[in-house]
FIROGU-834665 format. One record per residue (C-alpha): x, y, z; residue number from 0; residue in one letter; chain. Coordinates in steps of 0.5 Angstrom, whole numbers, plus 500, padded with zeros to 3 digits. Each point is the difference from the previous one (the first is absolute). Layout:
<rs>
{X X	Y Y	Z Z	bavo NUM	kefi A	dotor A}
...
</rs>
This chain:
<rs>
{X 809	Y 446	Z 733	bavo 0	kefi M	dotor A}
{X 506	Y 500	Z 505	bavo 1	kefi N	dotor A}
{X 503	Y 494	Z 504	bavo 2	kefi R	dotor A}
{X 496	Y 502	Z 507	bavo 3	kefi H	dotor A}
{X 493	Y 500	Z 496	bavo 4	kefi A	dotor A}
{X 502	Y 493	Z 496	bavo 5	kefi I	dotor A}
{X 502	Y 497	Z 507	bavo 6	kefi T	dotor A}
{X 493	Y 502	Z 503	bavo 7	kefi L	dotor A}
{X 496	Y 498	Z 494	bavo 8	kefi L	dotor A}
{X 503	Y 493	Z 501	bavo 9	kefi M	dotor A}
{X 498	Y 500	Z 507	bavo 10	kefi L	dotor A}
{X 493	Y 502	Z 499	bavo 11	kefi Y	dotor A}
{X 499	Y 496	Z 494	bavo 12	kefi V	dotor A}
{X 502	Y 493	Z 504	bavo 13	kefi T	dotor A}
{X 497	Y 502	Z 506	bavo 14	kefi Q	dotor A}
{X 493	Y 501	Z 496	bavo 15	kefi Y	dotor A}
{X 500	Y 494	Z 496	bavo 16	kefi I	dotor A}
{X 498	Y 495	Z 505	bavo 17	kefi G	dotor A}
{X 495	Y 505	Z 502	bavo 18	kefi V	dotor A}
{X 497	Y 500	Z 493	bavo 19	kefi G	dotor A}
{X 500	Y 493	Z 500	bavo 20	kefi F	dotor A}
{X 496	Y 499	Z 506	bavo 21	kefi I	dotor A}
{X 495	Y 506	Z 499	bavo 22	kefi T	dotor A}
{X 499	Y 498	Z 492	bavo 23	kefi I	dotor A}
{X 503	Y 494	Z 498	bavo 24	kefi G	dotor A}
{X 498	Y 495	Z 506	bavo 25	kefi L	dotor A}
{X 493	Y 503	Z 500	bavo 26	kefi V	dotor A}
{X 499	Y 498	Z 493	bavo 27	kefi A	dotor A}
{X 503	Y 493	Z 501	bavo 28	kefi I	dotor A}
{X 496	Y 499	Z 506	bavo 29	kefi L	dotor A}
{X 493	Y 502	Z 497	bavo 30	kefi R	dotor A}
{X 502	Y 496	Z 494	bavo 31	kefi A	dotor A}
{X 500	Y 494	Z 505	bavo 32	kefi G	dotor A}
{X 494	Y 501	Z 503	bavo 33	kefi G	dotor A}
{X 501	Y 504	Z 506	bavo 34	kefi T	dotor A}
{X 494	Y 504	Z 502	bavo 35	kefi P	dotor A}
{X 500	Y 508	Z 500	bavo 36	kefi L	dotor A}
{X 499	Y 501	Z 507	bavo 37	kefi E	dotor A}
{X 507	Y 496	Z 501	bavo 38	kefi T	dotor A}
{X 503	Y 504	Z 495	bavo 39	kefi L	dotor A}
{X 498	Y 506	Z 503	bavo 40	kefi G	dotor A}
{X 503	Y 498	Z 507	bavo 41	kefi A	dotor A}
{X 506	Y 499	Z 496	bavo 42	kefi L	dotor A}
{X 501	Y 507	Z 499	bavo 43	kefi T	dotor A}
{X 500	Y 502	Z 507	bavo 44	kefi L	dotor A}
{X 507	Y 498	Z 500	bavo 45	kefi I	dotor A}
{X 501	Y 507	Z 498	bavo 46	kefi G	dotor A}
{X 498	Y 503	Z 506	bavo 47	kefi L	dotor A}
{X 507	Y 498	Z 503	bavo 48	kefi V	dotor A}
{X 503	Y 506	Z 495	bavo 49	kefi W	dotor A}
{X 497	Y 506	Z 504	bavo 50	kefi P	dotor A}
{X 502	Y 496	Z 507	bavo 51	kefi L	dotor A}
{X 508	Y 501	Z 498	bavo 52	kefi K	dotor A}
{X 500	Y 507	Z 503	bavo 53	kefi V	dotor A}
{X 500	Y 496	Z 507	bavo 54	kefi L	dotor A}
{X 507	Y 497	Z 499	bavo 55	kefi W	dotor A}
{X 503	Y 505	Z 495	bavo 56	kefi A	dotor A}
{X 504	Y 504	Z 506	bavo 57	kefi P	dotor A}
{X 503	Y 493	Z 501	bavo 58	kefi L	dotor A}
{X 504	Y 500	Z 493	bavo 59	kefi L	dotor A}
{X 502	Y 508	Z 501	bavo 60	kefi D	dotor A}
{X 503	Y 498	Z 507	bavo 61	kefi R	dotor A}
{X 503	Y 493	Z 499	bavo 62	kefi Y	dotor A}
{X 505	Y 498	Z 494	bavo 63	kefi G	dotor A}
{X 507	Y 498	Z 499	bavo 64	kefi S	dotor A}
{X 505	Y 505	Z 499	bavo 65	kefi R	dotor A}
{X 505	Y 496	Z 496	bavo 66	kefi S	dotor A}
{X 495	Y 497	Z 495	bavo 67	kefi R	dotor A}
{X 496	Y 507	Z 499	bavo 68	kefi G	dotor A}
{X 494	Y 502	Z 505	bavo 69	kefi H	dotor A}
{X 494	Y 498	Z 496	bavo 70	kefi Y	dotor A}
{X 504	Y 496	Z 495	bavo 71	kefi R	dotor A}
{X 501	Y 495	Z 506	bavo 72	kefi S	dotor A}
{X 493	Y 499	Z 500	bavo 73	kefi W	dotor A}
{X 499	Y 500	Z 493	bavo 74	kefi L	dotor A}
{X 505	Y 494	Z 499	bavo 75	kefi L	dotor A}
{X 495	Y 496	Z 505	bavo 76	kefi V	dotor A}
{X 493	Y 502	Z 497	bavo 77	kefi L	dotor A}
{X 502	Y 499	Z 493	bavo 78	kefi Q	dotor A}
{X 503	Y 493	Z 502	bavo 79	kefi S	dotor A}
{X 493	Y 499	Z 504	bavo 80	kefi G	dotor A}
{X 496	Y 502	Z 494	bavo 81	kefi L	dotor A}
{X 503	Y 495	Z 495	bavo 82	kefi V	dotor A}
{X 500	Y 494	Z 505	bavo 83	kefi V	dotor A}
{X 493	Y 502	Z 502	bavo 84	kefi T	dotor A}
{X 498	Y 499	Z 493	bavo 85	kefi L	dotor A}
{X 503	Y 494	Z 499	bavo 86	kefi L	dotor A}
{X 496	Y 497	Z 506	bavo 87	kefi A	dotor A}
{X 494	Y 500	Z 495	bavo 88	kefi L	dotor A}
{X 503	Y 495	Z 496	bavo 89	kefi L	dotor A}
{X 497	Y 494	Z 503	bavo 90	kefi P	dotor A}
{X 493	Y 503	Z 500	bavo 91	kefi F	dotor A}
{X 497	Y 497	Z 493	bavo 92	kefi D	dotor A}
{X 495	Y 502	Z 499	bavo 93	kefi P	dotor A}
{X 499	Y 506	Z 505	bavo 94	kefi P	dotor A}
{X 493	Y 499	Z 502	bavo 95	kefi G	dotor A}
{X 501	Y 493	Z 503	bavo 96	kefi A	dotor A}
{X 504	Y 503	Z 506	bavo 97	kefi R	dotor A}
{X 498	Y 507	Z 500	bavo 98	kefi L	dotor A}
{X 501	Y 501	Z 507	bavo 99	kefi G	dotor A}
{X 507	Y 499	Z 499	bavo 100	kefi A	dotor A}
{X 501	Y 504	Z 494	bavo 101	kefi V	dotor A}
{X 496	Y 506	Z 503	bavo 102	kefi V	dotor A}
{X 505	Y 499	Z 506	bavo 103	kefi L	dotor A}
{X 506	Y 500	Z 495	bavo 104	kefi V	dotor A}
{X 497	Y 506	Z 497	bavo 105	kefi C	dotor A}
{X 499	Y 504	Z 506	bavo 106	kefi T	dotor A}
{X 508	Y 499	Z 502	bavo 107	kefi V	dotor A}
{X 502	Y 502	Z 493	bavo 108	kefi Y	dotor A}
{X 496	Y 507	Z 501	bavo 109	kefi V	dotor A}
{X 502	Y 501	Z 507	bavo 110	kefi L	dotor A}
{X 508	Y 499	Z 497	bavo 111	kefi L	dotor A}
{X 498	Y 505	Z 494	bavo 112	kefi S	dotor A}
{X 497	Y 505	Z 504	bavo 113	kefi A	dotor A}
{X 506	Y 500	Z 505	bavo 114	kefi T	dotor A}
{X 505	Y 501	Z 494	bavo 115	kefi Q	dotor A}
{X 496	Y 505	Z 497	bavo 116	kefi D	dotor A}
{X 501	Y 504	Z 507	bavo 117	kefi I	dotor A}
{X 508	Y 499	Z 498	bavo 118	kefi A	dotor A}
{X 500	Y 502	Z 493	bavo 119	kefi V	dotor A}
{X 496	Y 506	Z 501	bavo 120	kefi D	dotor A}
{X 505	Y 502	Z 506	bavo 121	kefi A	dotor A}
{X 506	Y 499	Z 495	bavo 122	kefi I	dotor A}
{X 496	Y 504	Z 495	bavo 123	kefi A	dotor A}
{X 499	Y 506	Z 505	bavo 124	kefi V	dotor A}
{X 508	Y 500	Z 501	bavo 125	kefi R	dotor A}
{X 502	Y 499	Z 493	bavo 126	kefi L	dotor A}
{X 496	Y 505	Z 496	bavo 127	kefi L	dotor A}
{X 501	Y 507	Z 500	bavo 128	kefi A	dotor A}
{X 494	Y 505	Z 500	bavo 129	kefi Q	dotor A}
{X 501	Y 501	Z 492	bavo 130	kefi D	dotor A}
{X 500	Y 492	Z 500	bavo 131	kefi E	dotor A}
{X 494	Y 498	Z 504	bavo 132	kefi R	dotor A}
{X 495	Y 501	Z 494	bavo 133	kefi G	dotor A}
{X 504	Y 495	Z 496	bavo 134	kefi T	dotor A}
{X 501	Y 495	Z 506	bavo 135	kefi G	dotor A}
{X 492	Y 500	Z 502	bavo 136	kefi N	dotor A}
{X 499	Y 499	Z 492	bavo 137	kefi G	dotor A}
{X 504	Y 494	Z 500	bavo 138	kefi V	dotor A}
{X 497	Y 498	Z 506	bavo 139	kefi Q	dotor A}
{X 493	Y 500	Z 498	bavo 140	kefi L	dotor A}
{X 502	Y 497	Z 493	bavo 141	kefi A	dotor A}
{X 504	Y 495	Z 503	bavo 142	kefi G	dotor A}
{X 493	Y 498	Z 504	bavo 143	kefi V	dotor A}
{X 496	Y 500	Z 494	bavo 144	kefi S	dotor A}
{X 506	Y 496	Z 496	bavo 145	kefi L	dotor A}
{X 500	Y 495	Z 506	bavo 146	kefi G	dotor A}
{X 493	Y 499	Z 499	bavo 147	kefi T	dotor A}
{X 500	Y 498	Z 493	bavo 148	kefi V	dotor A}
{X 505	Y 495	Z 501	bavo 149	kefi L	dotor A}
{X 497	Y 497	Z 506	bavo 150	kefi G	dotor A}
{X 493	Y 501	Z 498	bavo 151	kefi G	dotor A}
{X 501	Y 499	Z 492	bavo 152	kefi G	dotor A}
{X 506	Y 496	Z 498	bavo 153	kefi V	dotor A}
{X 500	Y 495	Z 506	bavo 154	kefi C	dotor A}
{X 493	Y 499	Z 499	bavo 155	kefi L	dotor A}
{X 501	Y 498	Z 492	bavo 156	kefi V	dotor A}
{X 506	Y 496	Z 503	bavo 157	kefi A	dotor A}
{X 495	Y 496	Z 504	bavo 158	kefi Y	dotor A}
{X 495	Y 499	Z 494	bavo 159	kefi D	dotor A}
{X 505	Y 497	Z 496	bavo 160	kefi R	dotor A}
{X 505	Y 497	Z 504	bavo 161	kefi L	dotor A}
{X 497	Y 499	Z 507	bavo 162	kefi G	dotor A}
{X 500	Y 501	Z 507	bavo 163	kefi W	dotor A}
{X 508	Y 499	Z 501	bavo 164	kefi A	dotor A}
{X 502	Y 504	Z 494	bavo 165	kefi A	dotor A}
{X 496	Y 506	Z 502	bavo 166	kefi A	dotor A}
{X 503	Y 499	Z 508	bavo 167	kefi V	dotor A}
{X 507	Y 499	Z 497	bavo 168	kefi L	dotor A}
{X 499	Y 506	Z 495	bavo 169	kefi L	dotor A}
{X 498	Y 505	Z 506	bavo 170	kefi L	dotor A}
{X 506	Y 498	Z 505	bavo 171	kefi A	dotor A}
{X 505	Y 501	Z 494	bavo 172	kefi G	dotor A}
{X 497	Y 507	Z 498	bavo 173	kefi L	dotor A}
{X 500	Y 501	Z 508	bavo 174	kefi T	dotor A}
{X 507	Y 498	Z 501	bavo 175	kefi A	dotor A}
{X 503	Y 505	Z 495	bavo 176	kefi A	dotor A}
{X 498	Y 505	Z 505	bavo 177	kefi G	dotor A}
{X 505	Y 496	Z 505	bavo 178	kefi L	dotor A}
{X 505	Y 501	Z 495	bavo 179	kefi V	dotor A}
{X 499	Y 508	Z 500	bavo 180	kefi T	dotor A}
{X 500	Y 500	Z 507	bavo 181	kefi V	dotor A}
{X 507	Y 496	Z 500	bavo 182	kefi W	dotor A}
{X 503	Y 505	Z 495	bavo 183	kefi R	dotor A}
{X 497	Y 506	Z 504	bavo 184	kefi F	dotor A}
{X 505	Y 504	Z 505	bavo 185	kefi R	dotor A}
{X 496	Y 504	Z 504	bavo 186	kefi E	dotor A}
{X 503	Y 507	Z 502	bavo 187	kefi P	dotor A}
{X 503	Y 500	Z 508	bavo 188	kefi E	dotor A}
{X 495	Y 504	Z 504	bavo 189	kefi R	dotor A}
{X 503	Y 506	Z 504	bavo 190	kefi L	dotor A}
{X 494	Y 502	Z 504	bavo 191	kefi D	dotor A}
{X 499	Y 497	Z 507	bavo 192	kefi R	dotor A}
{X 495	Y 494	Z 500	bavo 193	kefi L	dotor A}
{X 493	Y 501	Z 503	bavo 194	kefi P	dotor A}
{X 499	Y 497	Z 506	bavo 195	kefi G	dotor A}
{X 494	Y 495	Z 500	bavo 196	kefi A	dotor A}
{X 496	Y 505	Z 504	bavo 197	kefi G	dotor A}
{X 502	Y 506	Z 495	bavo 198	kefi D	dotor A}
{X 498	Y 495	Z 494	bavo 199	kefi A	dotor A}
{X 493	Y 499	Z 503	bavo 200	kefi Y	dotor A}
{X 499	Y 507	Z 502	bavo 201	kefi R	dotor A}
{X 502	Y 502	Z 492	bavo 202	kefi A	dotor A}
{X 493	Y 497	Z 498	bavo 203	kefi L	dotor A}
{X 496	Y 506	Z 503	bavo 204	kefi L	dotor A}
{X 506	Y 505	Z 500	bavo 205	kefi S	dotor A}
{X 500	Y 500	Z 492	bavo 206	kefi V	dotor A}
{X 494	Y 504	Z 500	bavo 207	kefi F	dotor A}
{X 503	Y 505	Z 504	bavo 208	kefi G	dotor A}
{X 504	Y 503	Z 494	bavo 209	kefi Q	dotor A}
{X 497	Y 506	Z 496	bavo 210	kefi P	dotor A}
{X 494	Y 498	Z 496	bavo 211	kefi G	dotor A}
{X 500	Y 493	Z 501	bavo 212	kefi A	dotor A}
{X 494	Y 499	Z 504	bavo 213	kefi R	dotor A}
{X 496	Y 504	Z 494	bavo 214	kefi Q	dotor A}
{X 504	Y 496	Z 495	bavo 215	kefi W	dotor A}
{X 498	Y 493	Z 503	bavo 216	kefi T	dotor A}
{X 493	Y 501	Z 503	bavo 217	kefi F	dotor A}
{X 497	Y 505	Z 495	bavo 218	kefi A	dotor A}
{X 504	Y 499	Z 493	bavo 219	kefi V	dotor A}
{X 501	Y 493	Z 500	bavo 220	kefi V	dotor A}
{X 494	Y 498	Z 503	bavo 221	kefi T	dotor A}
{X 496	Y 504	Z 495	bavo 222	kefi L	dotor A}
{X 504	Y 497	Z 494	bavo 223	kefi L	dotor A}
{X 499	Y 493	Z 503	bavo 224	kefi Y	dotor A}
{X 493	Y 500	Z 502	bavo 225	kefi V	dotor A}
{X 498	Y 503	Z 493	bavo 226	kefi G	dotor A}
{X 504	Y 495	Z 496	bavo 227	kefi S	dotor A}
{X 499	Y 494	Z 505	bavo 228	kefi G	dotor A}
{X 492	Y 501	Z 500	bavo 229	kefi A	dotor A}
{X 500	Y 500	Z 492	bavo 230	kefi A	dotor A}
{X 505	Y 494	Z 499	bavo 231	kefi W	dotor A}
{X 496	Y 496	Z 505	bavo 232	kefi A	dotor A}
{X 494	Y 500	Z 495	bavo 233	kefi L	dotor A}
{X 504	Y 497	Z 494	bavo 234	kefi V	dotor A}
{X 500	Y 493	Z 502	bavo 235	kefi T	dotor A}
{X 492	Y 499	Z 502	bavo 236	kefi P	dotor A}
{X 498	Y 504	Z 494	bavo 237	kefi A	dotor A}
{X 504	Y 496	Z 495	bavo 238	kefi L	dotor A}
{X 497	Y 494	Z 504	bavo 239	kefi V	dotor A}
{X 493	Y 503	Z 499	bavo 240	kefi D	dotor A}
{X 502	Y 501	Z 492	bavo 241	kefi A	dotor A}
{X 501	Y 493	Z 500	bavo 242	kefi G	dotor A}
{X 508	Y 499	Z 499	bavo 243	kefi W	dotor A}
{X 503	Y 494	Z 502	bavo 244	kefi S	dotor A}
{X 504	Y 499	Z 507	bavo 245	kefi Q	dotor A}
{X 506	Y 499	Z 495	bavo 246	kefi A	dotor A}
{X 499	Y 506	Z 496	bavo 247	kefi R	dotor A}
{X 499	Y 504	Z 506	bavo 248	kefi I	dotor A}
{X 507	Y 498	Z 503	bavo 249	kefi G	dotor A}
{X 504	Y 500	Z 494	bavo 250	kefi T	dotor A}
{X 497	Y 507	Z 498	bavo 251	kefi V	dotor A}
{X 500	Y 503	Z 507	bavo 252	kefi T	dotor A}
{X 507	Y 497	Z 502	bavo 253	kefi G	dotor A}
{X 504	Y 499	Z 494	bavo 254	kefi V	dotor A}
{X 498	Y 504	Z 494	bavo 255	kefi V	dotor A}
{X 499	Y 507	Z 504	bavo 256	kefi V	dotor A}
{X 507	Y 499	Z 504	bavo 257	kefi S	dotor A}
{X 504	Y 501	Z 493	bavo 258	kefi I	dotor A}
{X 498	Y 507	Z 499	bavo 259	kefi P	dotor A}
{X 501	Y 501	Z 508	bavo 260	kefi A	dotor A}
{X 507	Y 498	Z 499	bavo 261	kefi V	dotor A}
{X 501	Y 505	Z 494	bavo 262	kefi V	dotor A}
{X 496	Y 506	Z 504	bavo 263	kefi A	dotor A}
{X 505	Y 498	Z 507	bavo 264	kefi G	dotor A}
{X 506	Y 502	Z 496	bavo 265	kefi L	dotor A}
{X 497	Y 506	Z 496	bavo 266	kefi V	dotor A}
{X 497	Y 503	Z 506	bavo 267	kefi A	dotor A}
{X 507	Y 499	Z 504	bavo 268	kefi G	dotor A}
{X 504	Y 504	Z 495	bavo 269	kefi G	dotor A}
{X 494	Y 505	Z 499	bavo 270	kefi L	dotor A}
{X 500	Y 501	Z 508	bavo 271	kefi V	dotor A}
{X 508	Y 502	Z 499	bavo 272	kefi G	dotor A}
{X 499	Y 505	Z 494	bavo 273	kefi R	dotor A}
{X 493	Y 503	Z 502	bavo 274	kefi F	dotor A}
{X 499	Y 499	Z 508	bavo 275	kefi G	dotor A}
{X 496	Y 496	Z 504	bavo 276	kefi R	dotor A}
{X 494	Y 505	Z 500	bavo 277	kefi G	dotor A}
{X 499	Y 501	Z 492	bavo 278	kefi R	dotor A}
{X 501	Y 492	Z 499	bavo 279	kefi V	dotor A}
{X 494	Y 499	Z 505	bavo 280	kefi L	dotor A}
{X 496	Y 505	Z 497	bavo 281	kefi A	dotor A}
{X 501	Y 497	Z 493	bavo 282	kefi G	dotor A}
{X 500	Y 492	Z 502	bavo 283	kefi A	dotor A}
{X 494	Y 502	Z 505	bavo 284	kefi G	dotor A}
{X 496	Y 503	Z 495	bavo 285	kefi S	dotor A}
{X 501	Y 494	Z 495	bavo 286	kefi L	dotor A}
{X 498	Y 496	Z 506	bavo 287	kefi L	dotor A}
{X 493	Y 503	Z 500	bavo 288	kefi A	dotor A}
{X 499	Y 500	Z 493	bavo 289	kefi L	dotor A}
{X 502	Y 493	Z 500	bavo 290	kefi A	dotor A}
{X 494	Y 499	Z 506	bavo 291	kefi V	dotor A}
{X 495	Y 503	Z 495	bavo 292	kefi L	dotor A}
{X 503	Y 496	Z 494	bavo 293	kefi G	dotor A}
{X 497	Y 494	Z 505	bavo 294	kefi L	dotor A}
{X 493	Y 502	Z 500	bavo 295	kefi L	dotor A}
{X 498	Y 496	Z 494	bavo 296	kefi P	dotor A}
{X 502	Y 494	Z 504	bavo 297	kefi L	dotor A}
{X 497	Y 502	Z 506	bavo 298	kefi L	dotor A}
{X 494	Y 502	Z 496	bavo 299	kefi G	dotor A}
{X 499	Y 492	Z 498	bavo 300	kefi G	dotor A}
{X 503	Y 500	Z 493	bavo 301	kefi A	dotor A}
{X 507	Y 497	Z 500	bavo 302	kefi A	dotor A}
{X 503	Y 500	Z 493	bavo 303	kefi P	dotor A}
{X 507	Y 497	Z 500	bavo 304	kefi A	dotor A}
{X 504	Y 505	Z 497	bavo 305	kefi A	dotor A}
{X 497	Y 506	Z 503	bavo 306	kefi G	dotor A}
{X 500	Y 497	Z 507	bavo 307	kefi T	dotor A}
{X 507	Y 497	Z 499	bavo 308	kefi V	dotor A}
{X 503	Y 507	Z 498	bavo 309	kefi L	dotor A}
{X 496	Y 504	Z 506	bavo 310	kefi A	dotor A}
{X 503	Y 495	Z 505	bavo 311	kefi L	dotor A}
{X 507	Y 501	Z 497	bavo 312	kefi C	dotor A}
{X 499	Y 507	Z 500	bavo 313	kefi A	dotor A}
{X 498	Y 500	Z 507	bavo 314	kefi F	dotor A}
{X 506	Y 495	Z 503	bavo 315	kefi M	dotor A}
{X 505	Y 505	Z 496	bavo 316	kefi A	dotor A}
{X 497	Y 506	Z 503	bavo 317	kefi A	dotor A}
{X 500	Y 497	Z 507	bavo 318	kefi Y	dotor A}
{X 507	Y 498	Z 499	bavo 319	kefi T	dotor A}
{X 502	Y 507	Z 499	bavo 320	kefi A	dotor A}
{X 496	Y 503	Z 505	bavo 321	kefi V	dotor A}
{X 504	Y 494	Z 505	bavo 322	kefi N	dotor A}
{X 507	Y 502	Z 497	bavo 323	kefi V	dotor A}
{X 498	Y 507	Z 503	bavo 324	kefi V	dotor A}
{X 497	Y 498	Z 507	bavo 325	kefi V	dotor A}
{X 506	Y 495	Z 501	bavo 326	kefi Y	dotor A}
{X 505	Y 506	Z 498	bavo 327	kefi T	dotor A}
{X 497	Y 505	Z 505	bavo 328	kefi V	dotor A}
{X 500	Y 494	Z 505	bavo 329	kefi N	dotor A}
{X 507	Y 499	Z 499	bavo 330	kefi M	dotor A}
{X 501	Y 508	Z 501	bavo 331	kefi D	dotor A}
{X 498	Y 499	Z 507	bavo 332	kefi Y	dotor A}
{X 504	Y 494	Z 501	bavo 333	kefi S	dotor A}
{X 505	Y 501	Z 505	bavo 334	kefi R	dotor A}
{X 507	Y 496	Z 498	bavo 335	kefi P	dotor A}
{X 501	Y 498	Z 507	bavo 336	kefi R	dotor A}
{X 493	Y 497	Z 501	bavo 337	kefi T	dotor A}
{X 499	Y 499	Z 492	bavo 338	kefi G	dotor A}
{X 496	Y 493	Z 500	bavo 339	kefi G	dotor A}
{X 496	Y 502	Z 506	bavo 340	kefi T	dotor A}
{X 498	Y 507	Z 497	bavo 341	kefi D	dotor A}
{X 498	Y 497	Z 493	bavo 342	kefi F	dotor A}
{X 497	Y 494	Z 502	bavo 343	kefi T	dotor A}
{X 495	Y 504	Z 505	bavo 344	kefi M	dotor A}
{X 499	Y 506	Z 495	bavo 345	kefi L	dotor A}
{X 498	Y 494	Z 495	bavo 346	kefi S	dotor A}
{X 496	Y 496	Z 505	bavo 347	kefi A	dotor A}
{X 495	Y 506	Z 501	bavo 348	kefi V	dotor A}
{X 499	Y 500	Z 492	bavo 349	kefi G	dotor A}
{X 499	Y 493	Z 500	bavo 350	kefi L	dotor A}
{X 495	Y 499	Z 506	bavo 351	kefi A	dotor A}
{X 496	Y 506	Z 496	bavo 352	kefi V	dotor A}
{X 500	Y 496	Z 494	bavo 353	kefi S	dotor A}
{X 497	Y 494	Z 504	bavo 354	kefi F	dotor A}
{X 494	Y 504	Z 503	bavo 355	kefi V	dotor A}
{X 499	Y 504	Z 494	bavo 356	kefi A	dotor A}
{X 499	Y 494	Z 496	bavo 357	kefi A	dotor A}
{X 495	Y 497	Z 505	bavo 358	kefi S	dotor A}
{X 496	Y 506	Z 500	bavo 359	kefi A	dotor A}
{X 500	Y 501	Z 493	bavo 360	kefi G	dotor A}
{X 497	Y 493	Z 499	bavo 361	kefi L	dotor A}
{X 495	Y 502	Z 506	bavo 362	kefi A	dotor A}
{X 498	Y 506	Z 497	bavo 363	kefi A	dotor A}
{X 499	Y 497	Z 493	bavo 364	kefi A	dotor A}
{X 495	Y 496	Z 503	bavo 365	kefi A	dotor A}
{X 496	Y 506	Z 502	bavo 366	kefi W	dotor A}
{X 501	Y 505	Z 494	bavo 367	kefi I	dotor A}
{X 503	Y 496	Z 494	bavo 368	kefi G	dotor A}
{X 507	Y 499	Z 497	bavo 369	kefi Y	dotor A}
{X 499	Y 507	Z 496	bavo 370	kefi P	dotor A}
{X 499	Y 504	Z 506	bavo 371	kefi A	dotor A}
{X 506	Y 497	Z 504	bavo 372	kefi V	dotor A}
{X 504	Y 501	Z 494	bavo 373	kefi A	dotor A}
{X 498	Y 508	Z 499	bavo 374	kefi A	dotor A}
{X 501	Y 501	Z 508	bavo 375	kefi G	dotor A}
{X 507	Y 497	Z 499	bavo 376	kefi S	dotor A}
{X 502	Y 505	Z 495	bavo 377	kefi V	dotor A}
{X 498	Y 505	Z 504	bavo 378	kefi V	dotor A}
{X 504	Y 498	Z 506	bavo 379	kefi V	dotor A}
{X 506	Y 499	Z 495	bavo 380	kefi L	dotor A}
{X 499	Y 507	Z 498	bavo 381	kefi A	dotor A}
{X 500	Y 502	Z 508	bavo 382	kefi G	dotor A}
{X 507	Y 496	Z 501	bavo 383	kefi G	dotor A}
{X 503	Y 503	Z 494	bavo 384	kefi I	dotor A}
{X 499	Y 507	Z 502	bavo 385	kefi A	dotor A}
{X 502	Y 499	Z 507	bavo 386	kefi L	dotor A}
{X 506	Y 497	Z 497	bavo 387	kefi G	dotor A}
{X 502	Y 506	Z 496	bavo 388	kefi L	dotor A}
{X 499	Y 504	Z 506	bavo 389	kefi R	dotor A}
{X 504	Y 496	Z 504	bavo 390	kefi H	dotor A}
{X 506	Y 500	Z 495	bavo 391	kefi Q	dotor A}
{X 500	Y 507	Z 500	bavo 392	kefi R	dotor A}
{X 500	Y 501	Z 507	bavo 393	kefi R	dotor A}
{X 505	Y 495	Z 502	bavo 394	kefi H	dotor A}
{X 504	Y 499	Z 494	bavo 395	kefi G	dotor A}
{X 504	Y 493	Z 498	bavo 396	kefi P	dotor A}
{X 505	Y 498	Z 506	bavo 397	kefi A	dotor A}
{X 498	Y 502	Z 507	bavo 398	kefi P	dotor A}
{X 506	Y 495	Z 502	bavo 399	kefi V	dotor A}
{X 507	Y 500	Z 499	bavo 400	kefi P	dotor A}
{X 504	Y 495	Z 495	bavo 401	kefi A	dotor A}
{X 502	Y 494	Z 503	bavo 402	kefi P	dotor A}
{X 508	Y 499	Z 503	bavo 403	kefi Q	dotor A}
{X 504	Y 495	Z 496	bavo 404	kefi L	dotor A}
{X 507	Y 498	Z 501	bavo 405	kefi K	dotor A}
{X 500	Y 498	Z 493	bavo 406	kefi D	dotor A}
{X 496	Y 499	Z 494	bavo 407	kefi D	dotor A}
{X 502	Y 493	Z 497	bavo 408	kefi H	dotor A}
{X 494	Y 496	Z 498	bavo 409	kefi A	dotor A}
{X 500	Y 495	Z 494	bavo 410	kefi T	dotor A}
{X 493	Y 497	Z 497	bavo 411	kefi A	dotor A}
</rs>
């Protein structure tokens, strides 16, 4: 793994540690303290901040410090903000007693984390050469999964053994490691002209004007995310119906499945560089479809522990590998001058599709049952794989030029 990949890994891990804690650890802590399920459901709405980041992504492409590094100057502020925001949770012990304040702090954290994601993605667009994009995006998704394990698993164990203050301090300390990475990172100077604010916002739509971009985003990615999103949405209610406890569900779906996802992200990234985007998409997509079929015993009402965990791990590993390809092609379409805006916009479409697919999948399951929705998901995934292969044959791996950099100095 080269120094660019290590830098990106550290940044992605540390920005997702808090997200993992909020979505898994905090939910478990609040539930154990008696917080109603309806309230916990409302807490998940904080995640809606994430797709909205496309609205301010152009500002990060337009404004930045030349002396400190265009995107590095953003990271210095945002990474520091993540640490401070986590420390702001210290007084709220137990968190359920002042839930309104806790939700407010968590919302600020997610806002900062989503904004940092724009800057890190833009740096990746500019640093990674065409043959490094698979590895870079594999590192990104591995970092997301590892951050989830640390925040949702390790910090939850710290809370259980040592209490709230210890868990929060551990969160802040792990996140501060990313700040060290930012301080040591030297962003190559930009040689291209900075986009004006109007140009940056116009990039939200002009990115789709590139050859094959609309087909990729609105056909291939949409089918892949509808198929996977609808199937995954069935998992939690099916586990509840099978009698699994909330704690067990959270541990398995939030922490256990993230471990093979880390490995899958790194492996898939290397395979993309060796075999190409199309072949890896075909292989990973086929494994994802098989994993959905492997969930049929659970969706049919039986949930043997070993078989269910194995099927869920296979699903998440294959889904991560598919995402490596999706993000790599998204990066192919991200122009260096507006990298943050382009990558964010392309990714936001997929994220929005996932939300809609999850809702539609659950609604359909109420009418036709879990297994029928899963079968439909497999068919949709097959369509996405076929169109993805066709897209790659017609449009190739790199429709945009490599970034212009003055130098190549970066340290982890």
